[in-house]
N, C-alpha and C positions, 0 to 999 in steps of 0.2 A: 537464473531468475529472469533476466531480460527476455530470454526466449519464451519462457512461460508466460510473461506478461503479454507478449505479442499474440500467443495462442489464445489467451483469455479474451483479448480485445476483439478477436475475429469471430467469437461465438455469436449466434443469432438467437433471438427470442422467438419461440414457436408455440402454438397451441393457445387455448383460451384461458388457461390458468394465469395467476399473477406471475408465476415463474415458469421457466421451461428448462428441461434437461437436455443436454447435448453431450455426446461422447467427445472426450478430449484426445487429440492425437498423442501417441506415446512420446514421452519426454524423459530424459535420463533420470532426473531426480524424482519426478512425480509421475512415473509411468502408470497408466491405467486409471487415472483419475477422471471423474466426470464433472462437468461444469454446470452449475445451476445459475441461470441469469436472473438478476434481481432488478432489471431495468423498469419493471412495472411498479416496483416498490420505491425506487429512487431513480428517476430518469437521469441520464448522463447530461451534465452541463458542459458548456464550452471550456475546453482545456482539461476537463476532468476525466477520470477513469470510469469505465462501466462497472457498476456494482455487481459482484458475483462471488460465488463460493465454489471451490473445487474440492472434491472428496473422493474417497475410495468407496465405490458403490457396494462392494462386498462386505464392508464394515458398517454401512450406514442405511438408514431408512428415511426417505423424504416424508416429512410431516405436513409442511406447507399450511399452517393454520394460524389464525390470529389468536394470541393469548392475552392481548391488552389493547384497548382502543380508547384514546383520550383526544377527542376532536379529530383533527387530521393526522395525529401521531399514532402510528401502529407499532406493535411489537409482534413480529411474525416468527413463529417457531419453525425453523427451516429443516433441521435434521435431528435424528437420534443417531449417535455415532460412537464408535470405539476409536478414540484418537491414537491409541497404541494397540496394534494388532497382537502384541504379545501379552496384553493384560485385558482381562474381562471386566473393564470398567466403562460403563456407559455414561455418556454425557449428552446434553442437549445444546444445540446451537441456535440462538435467537438473533434476529436482525432488527435494528431500529434505524430509521433514516434521520432522526434527530430533528430538533425544532427549526434549524436553518440549513438543512442538508449536511449535517455532520454525522455521517454513517458510523454505526457501531455494531460489532458482533458481541454477543453476550454468551459466555460459556456457563451453563447451568448444570448442577448435579443431576444425575439420571432420574431421580425422583421428582425433579422439578421444583424443589423447595429451597434450594440454596444457590445463589450466584457465586461462581468460582472466580470469575474475572471478566473484564471487558477488553476489547481490542478496537480502537478507533482506526478504521480503514475502510476502503471501498471494496477490497478484495481479500479473501481469506482462503488459504489452502490447508486442508486437513488430509494429508496423504496416508495416515496410519502409521507413521514412524515415531509417534510419541510427541510430535511438535506441531505447532500452529505457525504458519508463515503468512505474514500480512504484507500487502502492497497498498500504499496510500499516497495520494496527492493532495487531498483536501487539507487545508490549513497548514500547508507546507510549501517550501520554496521549490521543490522538485519531487519526483517520485522517490519514495523511501521504501526500503525492504527491511522487514524486521522479523524476528523469530521469538516464539514464546514456548514455554514448557510448563507442564503441570508438576508442581512441587507440593506434594501432600494434597491439601484441599485449597491450594492457591494457584493462580495463573501468574507466572513471572516472565518478564522479558529477558531473553538472553542478550546480555550487554555486548555491544560491538565497540571497538575502539573508535571507529568512524562509521558513518552511514554512506554506502556506495551511492553515487549519483549516475555517472556514466552518460552525461548529457553532451552530445556532440552539437556544438552551437557556434555562435559568432558574437563578437562584442558589438553592442549598439552604441557605445561611446568609448573614448579612450580609457584604458584601464592600466593600472600599475599593480604588479604582483610582487610580494616580498618574501624574504626568507623565513619570517616568523608570522604568526597569526596576527600580532598587533604591531607589525612593523619590521624593522631590521634592514638588511641590505636589499636594495632593489634587484630583483631577479630579471624582470623584463617589463618593457612598456608595450602594451598591446594596442594597436591602432583600431579605430572604428571600422567595423566590417571584417576584421581579421578573424579567421577560424580559431577555435579553441575547444578544449574539452574540460568540462567540470567533472573531475575524477571522484571527489568525495566531499563530504561536508561535516561540520561539527557546529551545530547551532547556526550562527550567522557568518561562519567562516567557511570559505570554499577553497579547496585545493585545485588550482587551475594548471592544465598542461597546454603550453603554447604549441604553435605549428612547428617550432624548432625542438619540440619534446623537452622543454624546460618546465620545471614545476615550481610553483610559488603560491602563496596564500593571498586571497582577496577577502577583505572584510565587507560583507554585504550590509551596508548601512540601510536603514528603513527607506530612505528616498530612492534606493537602488532596487528595492524589492517589491514595488507595486507593479501591477500589470501595465499601467500607463507609463511609468518612468523606469521600467526595468533596464538594467545595464547589460544583461546577457539574454539573448533570445531564448524563451522557454523557461527561464529561471525567474520566478516571482512568487510572492505569497498568494496562494489560491485559497482565499477564505474571507471571513468577515474582518 
């Protein structure tokens, strides 16, 4: 997924339409998908991800039309698609940038009359394998990767035990990591400037790997999670 994210971020917006289509280089899990850039609908902000959707062009039709407009807020119908190439069930994918740049993809029944579910994310991948893959940074402490499935007439998230982070970074202040999420034995003291890896997270708890390859938990208190007072470079709450 990290490789896919890099591919998506390198795509460029072309043409005079609100969005532009570009072919995505082959990738193991999502080979043959095409990327639709949405940066005209929601420009990228500092530290954020470019808004876009990747899909199987053989299973999808680009619609690119406004279906609702309330002042500056737009709902744009991006695609008509078959999320599962083994099933002849058509769905529509809408995009809303939200009142304060809180992007959301909306999955709608093929007849356009019923919302099946919503996914808050800057990036959505619909590769035709029956699932939706979301990549999001907005209103989160780091980039999160999630998976959703269609269960009957509902969209449900596939629960993960933890959310992968994979942030290679450095401490901006001295940190202490512990054997448990809320304390326990001290595993290591990390000096300011020392390299570390944020392996995964669960809410405000981060699993940290030190340069000695030791693992321990760090509780990310609110004063450590703002952009201005962040304790780890690149890890802060990106939102209102």
